[in-house]
Backbone as a ProteinNet text record, in pm:
[ID]
protein_1_A
[PRIMARY]
MELRLTYQEISDLIERKAGRALPLAYGGPHTVRVSYDVNVLFKTASVGIDLTVDRIVGSDIYISYNGGAGIDFMVRQAIGMAKNRPGGELIEPLDGNRILLCLSKNAQAGSIFDHVTLEDICFDEQYAIIKFTPKM
[TERTIARY]
-382.5	-299.2	-264.1	-253.3	-118.3	-97.3	-15.6	175.3	92.6	115.8	139.8	195.9	175.4	324.9	274.8	366.5	350.9	371.9	358.9	423.9	530.2	552.4	668.3	806.8	737.5	847.8	878.1	760	858.5	931.1	881.9	1000	1133.3	1140.4	1296.7	1322.4	1264.9	1286.1	1382.1	1284.7	1299.8	1480.2	1478.2	1616.4	1672.1	1734.7	1836.1	1810.8	1755.7	1816.2	1864.5	1794.7	1816.1	1881.4	1890.7	1968.1	1854.8	1776	1663.8	1483.8	1414.3	1326.1	1171.2	1142.8	960.8	846.5	826.3	758.4	586.9	539	442.1	280.1	146.1	42.3	-94.5	-178.8	-265.6	-334.1	-430.1	-442.1	-539.7	-619.9	-734.9	-704.2	-814.3	-808.3	-669.8	-581.9	-552.2	-419.4	-449.3	-338.4	-270.8	-156.8	-64.5	-17.3	29.4	41.1	161.2	271.8	413.6	455.1	560.8	629.5	737.8	836.7	923.4	1006.1	1106.7	1158	1251.3	1278.6	1352.5	1398.1	1514.6	1541.1	1514.1	1513.6	1418.7	1466.8	1550.7	1609.4	1646.3	1724	1789.9	1682.6	1575.9	1450.6	1420.3	1344.8	1302.3	1150.1	1099.4	998.9	939.1	791.4	770.9	627.7	750.2	635.7	560.5	383.7	338.8	297.3	278.4	255.3	161.2	30.7	-22	4.2	66.6	62.6	-61.5	-127.7	-236.5	-231.8	-238.5	-239.8	-358.4	-325.5	-450.4	-447.6	-389.4	-343	-254.9	-294.2	-144.4	-196.9	-86.6	-85.3	-7.2	-9.8	130.7	255.6	334.3	379.7	419.9	370.8	356.7	280	318.5	243.5	246.4	89	31.6	42.9	87.1	78.5	55.1	-41.2	-66.3	-22	-7.2	69.5	-11.2	-27.8	-88.8	7.8	-57.1	32.3	50.8	92.9	137.2	256.1	268.5	419.1	516	537	636.7	657	576.4	530.7	587.6	553.9	609.2	786.2	799.7	952.2	995.7	991.7	1024.9	1056.5	929	948.4	1004.2	996	1129.2	1258.4	1293	1396.3	1459.5	1380.2	1425.2	1429.2	1357.3	1365.9	1468.4	1509.4	1575.7	1745.7	1718.3	1844.9	1843.5	1743.5	1736	1772.7	1790.1	1835.5	1952.8	2071.3	2133.2	2168.3	2118.5	2076.9	2047.2	2098.2	2015	1884.3	1800.4	1640.7	1632.5	1671.9	1621.6	1568.1	1600.2	1547.9	1398.9	1381.1	1229	1117.2	1167.1	1096.1	1072.6	1009.2	944.2	864.3	934.6	778.7	659.4	574.6	506.1	367.4	347.4	253.2	179.7	156.2	33	57.3	177.6	162.3	148.8	231.5	209.7	306.6	390.5	487	442	530.3	509.1	627	629.4	716.7	715.5	826	838.1	858.3	846.8	881.8	957.7	878.4	1003.7	1128	1139.4	1290.9	1403.9	1344	1500.3	1499.8	1542	1622.9	1507.2	1568.5	1527	1352.2	1286.3	1196.2	1072.8	1123.3	1153.3	1080.5	1140.6	1131.6	1027.3	1055.7	886.8	747.4	721.3	566.8	576.9	734.2	672.8	644.2	656.7	562.5	426.3	384.9	268.8	234.7	64	3.5	-10.3	-0.1	-3.5	-161.7	-292.1	-355.4	-424.1	-352.4	-405	-298.5	-272.9	-178.5	-332.7	-367.3	-399.3	-353	-438.6	-400.5	-486.3	-457.3	-583.7	-500.2	-512.6	-502.6	-346.9	-365.7	-238.3	-77.4	-173.4	-76.4	-106.3	29.9	45.9	-53.6	-167.7	-198.4	-185	-63.7	1.3	-67.5	-201.1	-254.6	-241.1	-218.3	-134.9	-219.5	-159.7	-271.4	-72.7	-121.9	-0.4	-34.8	86.7	59.7	44.1	-8.7	-30.3	82.7
-753.9	-861.4	-842.4	-903.2	-922.1	-1024.5	-997.2	-1037	-1051.2	-1180.8	-1223.7	-1258.9	-1177.3	-1268.6	-1239.8	-1442.1	-1382.1	-1277.3	-1296.1	-1193.7	-1241.5	-1349.7	-1425.6	-1364.5	-1400	-1368.7	-1177.5	-1135.6	-962.2	-942.2	-1030.7	-1036.2	-1073.8	-1169.6	-1188	-1125.2	-1136.1	-996.4	-856.3	-807.4	-643.6	-749.7	-890.1	-883.7	-937.9	-947.2	-1017.3	-845.8	-755.4	-631.2	-509.1	-494.2	-368.4	-530.9	-660.8	-742.9	-679.2	-690.2	-692.7	-745.5	-855	-912.3	-776.1	-804	-715.4	-850.1	-857	-943.6	-841.2	-913.2	-880.7	-947.7	-871.9	-959.9	-879.5	-988	-900.2	-743.8	-626.7	-595.3	-473.2	-521.8	-509.9	-493.3	-476.4	-451	-349.8	-237.9	-226.7	-156.7	-215.4	-240.8	-378.9	-328.5	-434.2	-381.4	-486	-451.9	-502.6	-366	-397.5	-418.6	-530.8	-505.5	-480.8	-433.1	-396.6	-382.4	-436.5	-429.6	-355.4	-362.3	-212.5	-225.2	-206.1	-241.3	-72.2	-60.9	-0.3	-44.4	45.5	1.7	-98.6	-200	-373.8	-456.3	-367.4	-500.3	-489.6	-534.5	-574	-563.4	-445	-476.8	-447.2	-515.7	-523.7	-378.8	-277.3	-191.9	-238.3	-221.4	-250.4	-121.8	-126.9	-17.9	-41.7	-21.7	8.8	99	31.4	103	42.4	148.8	166.7	236	141.1	148.4	316.6	415.1	569.6	613.6	611.5	561.6	582.4	645.9	573.3	643.3	747.4	842.8	837.8	756.5	698.2	624.3	625.3	558.3	625.5	679.8	697.5	656.7	632	557.2	665	668.3	730.5	663.4	664.1	544.9	626.3	598.1	686.2	571.7	589	477.6	531.3	462.5	470.4	530.2	625.7	628.1	750.2	789.7	900.4	975.9	1038.4	1060.1	1022.5	932	816.2	722.1	672.4	615.2	695.4	817.3	947.9	982.1	942.4	956.2	860.3	750.5	619.9	604.9	605.6	621.2	730.3	861.4	1010	932.5	875.7	790	731.9	599.8	463	551.7	674.9	741.9	779.8	918.6	934.6	863.2	714.5	615.5	505.8	518.4	487.7	518.7	696.5	747.9	705.6	697.2	666.3	548	465.8	288.4	305.9	204.2	213.9	188.3	209.4	223.8	354.8	503.8	538.4	638.4	714.7	809.3	799.1	695.9	693.3	724.8	690.1	715.6	888.5	967.4	1133.7	1094.5	1146.5	1187.1	1302.4	1262	1350.8	1444.3	1560	1594.4	1459.5	1465.4	1390.4	1239	1192.8	1020.9	951.7	1056.4	978.3	1014.8	890.2	863.4	844.4	982.3	902.9	823.4	688.4	628.8	689.8	744.7	758.6	668.4	564.9	400.8	511.8	581.2	679.6	716.2	751.1	824.9	654.8	569.2	457.7	330.8	377.9	385.8	235.4	74.7	-12.8	-38	63	37.1	106.4	292.9	348.7	261.2	234.5	148	55.2	-34.7	-61.2	29.1	97.5	185.6	255.6	236.8	228.1	111.1	14.2	-132.3	-171.1	-95.3	-121.3	-15.9	2.6	107.5	6.4	58.9	19.8	126.8	19	12.5	-22.2	-101.9	-96.1	-225.8	-177.1	-288.9	-265	-410.6	-451.4	-615	-591.7	-735.9	-793.8	-897.6	-1064.8	-1109.1	-1233.6	-1315.2	-1376.3	-1361	-1463.8	-1382.9	-1286.1	-1216.9	-1054.6	-990.8	-877.2	-868.5	-802.3	-802.8	-728.7	-706.2	-590.5	-604.4	-509.9	-525.7	-418.9	-437	-363.2	-459.3	-333.4	-341.3	-298	-405.1	-384.7	-234.4	-186.2	-87.2	-149.6	-64.6	-117.4	-52.4
-2865.6	-2873.1	-2733.7	-2660.5	-2498.2	-2494.1	-2414.5	-2282.9	-2197.2	-2161.1	-2017.3	-1967.7	-1808.2	-1737.8	-1627.7	-1562.5	-1368.2	-1303.4	-1231.1	-1100.1	-1092	-1051.8	-1054.1	-1123	-1248.1	-1350.3	-1359.4	-1378.9	-1350.7	-1229.7	-1092.5	-1016.6	-986.3	-1048.6	-1120.5	-1185.8	-1268	-1337.6	-1270.7	-1219.8	-1143	-1088.5	-978.1	-925.1	-1002.4	-1088.5	-1167.6	-1252.8	-1319.1	-1280	-1190.8	-1070	-950.3	-808.2	-808.8	-706.3	-588.1	-577.3	-478.6	-567.6	-429.4	-439.7	-451.6	-517.5	-487.4	-498.6	-433.6	-477.1	-474.5	-553.9	-631.6	-639.1	-632.9	-569.8	-642.9	-717.7	-708.5	-658.5	-702.1	-575	-661.4	-786.2	-856.7	-1015	-1067.8	-1184.5	-1299.6	-1212.7	-1295.9	-1193.6	-974.4	-975	-869.5	-892.4	-818.1	-653.1	-573.6	-438	-479.2	-420	-414	-297.5	-208.8	-181.1	-113	-32.2	7	121.3	178.4	263.6	350.9	476.7	512.9	624.9	632.4	786.3	856.3	998.3	1075.2	1190.5	1252.5	1384.7	1432.6	1376	1373.7	1297.4	1298.4	1252.6	1099.2	1054	946	947.3	840.4	796.6	636.4	646	516.6	485.5	374.7	391.8	220.9	233.7	100.2	4.4	-93.6	-176.1	-298.6	-306.4	-419	-546.1	-633.6	-738.3	-884.1	-932.9	-1037.3	-1154	-1232.8	-1377.7	-1376.9	-1365.6	-1395.8	-1543.4	-1661.4	-1803.7	-1906.6	-2014.9	-2061.6	-2238.1	-2255.6	-2334.3	-2460.5	-2534	-2603.3	-2598.1	-2577.8	-2465.5	-2320.8	-2270.7	-2158	-2038.9	-1910.9	-1839.2	-1694.5	-1696	-1585.7	-1422.2	-1365	-1249.1	-1121.6	-991	-920.6	-783.7	-690.5	-547.6	-439	-357.5	-220.4	-161.6	-44.2	126.1	122.5	268.6	296.2	260.3	319.4	379.6	397.2	451.7	456.6	353.7	222.6	143.2	10.8	61.3	-81.9	-66.5	44.4	93.2	40.6	72.8	5.7	-165.3	-161.7	-297	-376.1	-385.5	-411.8	-376.4	-238.7	-245.6	-324.4	-380	-479.2	-661.8	-648.3	-812.5	-750.5	-686.3	-687.8	-738.4	-610.3	-656.6	-829.6	-896.2	-971.2	-1075.1	-1088	-1182.7	-1260.7	-1177.4	-1164.2	-1210.4	-1252.9	-1303.4	-1419.4	-1511.2	-1572.4	-1637.9	-1709.6	-1699.3	-1657.3	-1527.5	-1485.3	-1507.2	-1604.3	-1770.3	-1744.6	-1755	-1767.1	-1702.3	-1554.5	-1440.2	-1371.1	-1369.5	-1327.9	-1229.7	-1125.9	-1019	-1056.9	-975.8	-1029.4	-957	-845.9	-703.5	-691.8	-622.9	-573.2	-538.4	-578.1	-538.6	-648.2	-777.5	-908.9	-914.9	-1066.6	-1126.9	-1304.1	-1329.5	-1491.5	-1540.7	-1654.6	-1702.1	-1878.8	-1891	-2011.6	-2127.3	-2178.5	-2216.7	-2344.4	-2412.2	-2527.9	-2513.6	-2379.2	-2323.2	-2368.4	-2317.5	-2394	-2567.5	-2571.2	-2710.6	-2737	-2717.8	-2693.7	-2677.3	-2607.3	-2549.9	-2589.4	-2669.4	-2792	-2938.9	-2960.6	-3060	-3097.8	-2971.9	-2933	-3018.8	-2978.5	-3013.4	-3139	-3209.4	-3371.1	-3484.4	-3398.8	-3432.8	-3362.2	-3227.2	-3144	-3068.7	-3051.6	-3018.7	-2875.4	-2749.7	-2647.3	-2546.9	-2522.5	-2482.5	-2352	-2327.5	-2150.2	-2058.4	-1965.6	-1875.8	-1761	-1713.1	-1587.9	-1534.6	-1474.6	-1379.3	-1335.8	-1327.7	-1247	-1136.3	-1072.7	-978.3	-1019.5	-1155.5	-1197.2	-1237.5	-1374	-1461.8	-1470.9	-1515.2	-1556.9	-1693.7	-1742.6	-1850.3	-1967.8	-2042.7	-2175	-2269.5	-2288.5	-2424.8	-2575	-2668.5	-2784.8	-2912	-3039.5	-3083.7	-3191.6	-3346.7	-3413	-3504.2	-3518.6	-3670.8	-3737.8	-3877.4	-3964.6	-4086.1
[MASK]
++++++++++++++++++++++++++++++++++++++++++++++++++++++++++++++++++++++++++++++++++++++++++++++++++++++++++++++++++++++++++++++++++++++++

């Protein structure tokens, strides 16, 4: 089975929950591009980052991202700020520009995996596609 979400739907959800718009775009079969506006010396600059779903193990999603030390610093700062917000317990930084999403650490998300097995998360020009199979 598949669940398809448009990039706009995901961006709108993030804005409602986090109070900040994050435009998303297709970056490849397992990659999504995320834009983030940053204020630097009285100017606003847009920073882009590619997030790639590397693998899924149970309810854990391993994600890698591109970028050098500057991007890594910004990602770690964002994860640090997210830790104090609802859902922050799901995110763990890993070495080498990687992030682990532990969906089972959230009661609501974790209960979903009692009923389905997450197979894949991929992307096309319009949608983020979550593939899963129901458990019998």
